[in-house]
C-alpha positions in Angstrom: 83.6 90.7 117.0 84.0 94.1 118.6 81.7 96.1 120.8 79.9 99.3 120.0 80.6 100.6 123.5 83.4 103.0 124.5 85.6 100.1 125.4 85.3 96.6 124.0 86.8 94.7 126.9 89.2 95.1 129.8 92.6 96.0 128.4 91.1 97.1 125.1 91.8 100.4 123.5 89.2 103.2 124.1 87.7 104.6 121.0 89.3 108.0 121.7 92.6 106.4 120.7 93.6 105.6 117.1 94.2 102.1 116.1 97.0 103.3 113.8 100.2 104.6 115.5 102.9 104.3 112.8 103.3 103.5 109.1 106.3 102.9 106.9 106.4 103.3 103.1 109.1 101.1 101.6 111.4 102.7 99.0 114.2 101.6 96.8 115.8 105.0 96.1 115.6 107.2 99.2 116.7 110.4 97.6 114.1 110.1 94.8 111.4 109.1 97.2 112.2 112.0 99.6 112.1 114.5 96.7 108.7 113.0 95.6 107.0 113.2 99.0 108.6 116.6 99.8 106.8 118.0 96.7 103.5 116.1 97.0 103.0 116.6 100.7 104.7 120.1 101.0 107.0 118.8 103.7 110.7 118.5 104.3 111.8 115.0 105.2 115.1 114.5 106.9 117.0 111.2 106.2 118.6 109.3 109.0 120.7 106.1 108.5 121.1 103.2 110.9 123.2 100.3 109.7 121.6 98.9 106.5 118.5 101.0 106.8 117.6 104.6 106.0 114.5 106.4 107.2 112.9 109.7 106.3 110.3 110.8 108.9 107.1 112.6 108.1 106.4 115.5 110.4 103.7 114.9 113.0 102.4 116.3 116.3 103.2 114.4 119.5 100.5 111.8 120.1 99.4 111.8 116.4 100.0 109.0 113.9 103.5 109.2 112.5 105.3 107.5 109.7 108.4 107.3 107.5 109.9 106.3 104.3 112.2 103.3 104.8 114.9 101.8 102.6 117.0 98.7 103.2 116.9 94.9 103.3 113.3 93.7 103.3 111.8 97.0 102.2 110.0 96.2 99.0 107.5 98.7 97.4 104.2 97.3 96.3 101.2 98.4 94.3 98.9 96.1 96.2 98.2 95.4 99.8 97.6 97.9 102.6 96.5 101.3 101.3 97.7 104.4 103.2 95.7 107.6 103.0 97.9 110.7 103.3 96.4 114.0 104.5 96.1 116.3 101.5 95.2 119.3 103.6 92.5 121.7 102.5 93.0 121.2 98.7 93.3 117.7 97.5 93.8 118.9 93.9 96.9 120.9 94.9 98.6 117.9 96.2 97.3 115.7 93.4 98.7 118.0 90.8 102.2 117.5 92.2 102.1 113.7 91.8 103.0 113.6 88.1 105.2 116.6 88.3 107.2 114.7 91.0 107.5 111.6 88.9 104.5 109.6 90.2 101.3 108.6 88.4 97.6 109.4 89.2 95.5 106.2 88.9 92.2 107.7 90.2 91.4 111.4 90.3 89.5 113.3 93.0 86.6 111.1 94.1 83.8 111.8 96.6 83.6 109.7 99.8 80.2 111.1 100.8 80.3 112.9 104.2 83.9 111.6 104.7 85.3 114.0 102.0 87.4 113.2 99.0 90.2 110.9 98.0 92.5 110.1 95.0 94.9 107.2 94.3 98.4 107.4 93.0 101.5 105.4 92.4 104.7 107.0 93.8 108.2 106.9 92.2 108.9 103.6 94.0 105.8 101.7 92.8 103.7 102.0 95.9 100.0 102.7 95.6 98.8 105.3 98.1 95.9 107.7 98.5 95.4 111.3 99.3 92.4 112.5 101.4 90.8 115.8 102.1 87.6 117.1 103.6 87.0 119.4 100.6 
């Protein structure tokens, strides 16, 4: 098991660093998925293509966790498995209200996480289950 110290062992990651560096959300229809996430996350995703794969990158600051939508062979959306929590900003309800308008489905409304804030669960247009998180 891990250590409660600042660093578990030589070569281990210090706790100041995030374990997560990158995530990818698999999609079947890139245009539909980009429209959905642009609306729900209030962002503008740009699509790039490389061979059989297409990616649309979420904006992020250098050094912070980044991610993308990805379409192509082996990219299969899923309603089970790893759950990604997207930052809903200051108002979770604002982002959550866009989910159904954009073609997704809310499966759990705004729910308290104690001191950790609030979250909600949704299914995107591709069939992926994800979460939104906010501190208020």
